[in-house]
C-alpha positions in Angstrom: -1.6 4.9 22.1 1.1 4.8 19.4 0.1 6.0 15.9 1.8 4.0 13.1 1.5 5.6 9.7 1.8 3.1 6.8 2.6 4.5 3.4 1.8 2.3 0.4 1.1 2.2 -3.3 -0.8 -0.6 -4.9 2.1 -0.7 -7.4 4.4 -2.3 -4.8 4.5 -6.1 -4.2 6.3 -5.4 -1.0 3.5 -3.2 0.2 1.1 -6.0 -0.7 3.1 -8.3 1.5 3.1 -5.7 4.3 -0.6 -5.2 4.0 -1.2 -8.9 4.3 0.1 -8.6 7.9 -2.1 -5.7 8.9 -5.0 -7.7 10.3 -2.5 -9.6 12.5 -0.8 -6.4 13.7 -4.1 -4.6 14.4 -5.3 -7.5 16.5 -2.0 -7.9 18.4 -1.8 -4.2 19.2 -5.4 -3.4 19.7 -5.7 -0.6 22.3 -2.0 0.0 22.2 -1.3 1.1 18.6 -3.4 2.4 15.7 -2.4 1.8 12.1 -3.2 4.8 9.8 -2.9 4.1 6.1 -1.8 6.5 3.4 -2.0 5.8 -0.3 0.8 7.6 -2.2 2.5 7.8 -5.6 5.6 5.7 -5.2 7.4 7.1 -8.3 6.8 10.7 -7.2 8.1 10.0 -3.7 11.1 8.3 -5.1 11.9 11.1 -7.5 11.3 13.7 -4.9 13.9 12.0 -2.7 16.5 12.1 -5.5 16.2 8.4 -6.5 16.2 8.8 -10.3 18.0 5.5 -11.1 16.6 2.7 -13.2 13.5 0.9 -12.1 13.8 -2.6 -10.8 11.8 -4.0 -13.7 14.5 -2.6 -16.1 17.3 -4.5 -14.3 16.9 -8.2 -15.3 19.4 -9.6 -12.8 17.9 -7.6 -9.9 14.3 -8.6 -11.0 15.3 -12.2 -11.0 16.4 -12.0 -7.3 13.4 -9.8 -6.4 11.0 -12.3 -7.8 12.6 -15.1 -5.9 12.3 -13.1 -2.7 8.7 -12.1 -3.4 7.7 -15.7 -3.8 9.6 -16.7 -0.6 7.8 -14.0 1.4 4.4 -14.9 -0.1 5.0 -18.6 0.8 6.0 -17.5 4.4 2.9 -15.4 4.8 0.6 -17.9 3.1 -0.7 -15.5 0.5 -0.9 -15.9 -3.3 1.5 -14.0 -5.6 0.8 -13.3 -9.2 2.6 -10.5 -11.1 -0.1 -8.0 -12.3 -1.0 -7.1 -15.9 0.1 -3.5 -15.3 1.5 -1.1 -12.7 -0.5 2.1 -13.3 -2.1 2.5 -9.9 -2.8 6.1 -9.5 -6.6 5.7 -9.9 -6.7 2.7 -7.6 -4.7 4.6 -5.0 -7.3 7.4 -5.2 -10.0 4.8 -4.9 -8.6 4.0 -1.4 -9.1 7.6 -0.5 -12.8 7.4 -1.5 -13.2 4.1 0.4 -11.5 5.5 3.5 -13.8 8.5 3.6 -16.7 6.1 3.7 -15.2 3.9 6.5 -14.2 1.1 4.2 -10.5 1.9 3.8 -9.1 -1.3 5.5 -11.4 -3.5 3.5 -10.5 -1.7 0.2 -6.7 -2.2 0.9 -7.1 -5.9 1.3 -9.5 -6.4 -1.6 -7.4 -4.2 -4.0 -4.1 -5.8 -3.1 -5.7 -9.3 -3.5 -7.0 -8.3 -6.9 -3.7 -6.9 -8.1 -1.0 -9.0 -6.6 -3.0 -12.0 -5.4 -4.7 -12.6 -8.7 -2.6 -10.6 -11.2 -5.3 -8.1 -12.2 -4.8 -4.8 -14.0 -4.8 -2.0 -11.4 -5.8 0.6 -14.1 -8.9 -1.4 -15.1 -12.3 0.1 -14.3 -13.6 -3.4 -14.1 -11.1 -4.1 -11.3 -12.1 -0.9 -9.5 -15.7 -1.9 -9.6 -14.9 -5.5 -8.4 -12.9 -4.1 -5.5 -15.7 -1.7 -4.6 -18.2 -4.5 -4.5 -15.8 -6.6 -2.4 -15.6 -3.9 0.3 -19.3 -2.9 0.3 -19.2 0.2 -1.9 -21.3 1.1 -4.9 -19.1 0.5 -7.9 -20.5 3.4 -10.0 -20.0 5.8 -7.1 -16.4 4.8 -6.5 -15.5 4.8 -10.2 -16.9 8.3 -10.6 -15.4 9.7 -7.4 -11.9 8.5 -8.2 -11.5 11.2 -10.9 -13.4 14.0 -9.0 -11.5 17.2 -8.2 -12.0 16.6 -4.5 -10.3 13.2 -4.5 -7.6 14.2 -6.9 -6.8 17.2 -4.6 -6.9 14.9 -1.5 -4.4 12.5 -3.2 -2.1 15.4 -4.1 -2.1 16.6 -0.5 -1.5 13.1 0.7 1.6 12.9 -1.5 2.9 16.3 -0.5 2.5 15.5 3.2 4.3 12.1 2.8 7.2 13.8 0.9 7.4 16.5 3.6 7.9 13.7 6.1 10.7 12.2 4.1 8.8 9.2 2.7 11.0 7.9 -0.2 9.5 4.5 -0.8 6.8 2.0 0.2 5.9 0.3 2.3 7.1 2.6 5.0 5.9 2.4 8.6 6.5 5.6 10.6 6.0 5.7 14.4 7.4 8.4 16.6 10.7 9.2 14.8 11.3 5.6 13.8 11.3 4.5 10.1 10.7 0.9 9.0 11.0 0.4 5.3 9.8 -2.8 3.8 7.7 -5.8 4.9 11.0 -7.4 6.2 11.2 -4.7 8.8 7.9 -5.6 10.5 9.7 -7.7 13.1 11.7 -4.6 14.1 8.5 -2.5 14.2 6.9 -5.1 16.6 10.0 -5.0 18.8 9.7 -1.3 19.0 6.0 -1.4 19.8 6.5 -4.2 22.4 9.2 -2.1 24.1 6.9 0.9 24.3 4.3 -0.6 26.5 
């Protein structure tokens, strides 16, 4: 069985688009490929890789084109797209680690991305964290408290270090064998690779 590692940050709209395809991919490759998720700090990965240039949001011409593309992809995938109220996602990323440890990681990813990019919520909001917890069957108070625990902060730091050691420089990145697929628009290439590895 192939192990496909998917690196994401709830900050990324392209990771949102990629995550929207995970249920389809999991069903298509059931028994042949497993998708392991990894929540990381996109900005830290970018800086570690030497990408210290301006952010997309600080480049109006680029942002205009990106927003057009994002809306095109959302329409193609049949998912809503609403730019969120903020992009501070570190605590929400750590929330995924809490959920994954309780067997609710996949549900958390879908619920969190829907809340942030599907409905335009604030990823730094404790209310949003609680809402996502309820949506994936977790106790809100437990999740909100665990997010800031030394155990989870340490686990998140280790996840980031491991990703950076593998050369992860952005999100979403799918890694399988020695193949790198960066962006939701590379999913078709990923499928071609998995189909050819039967």
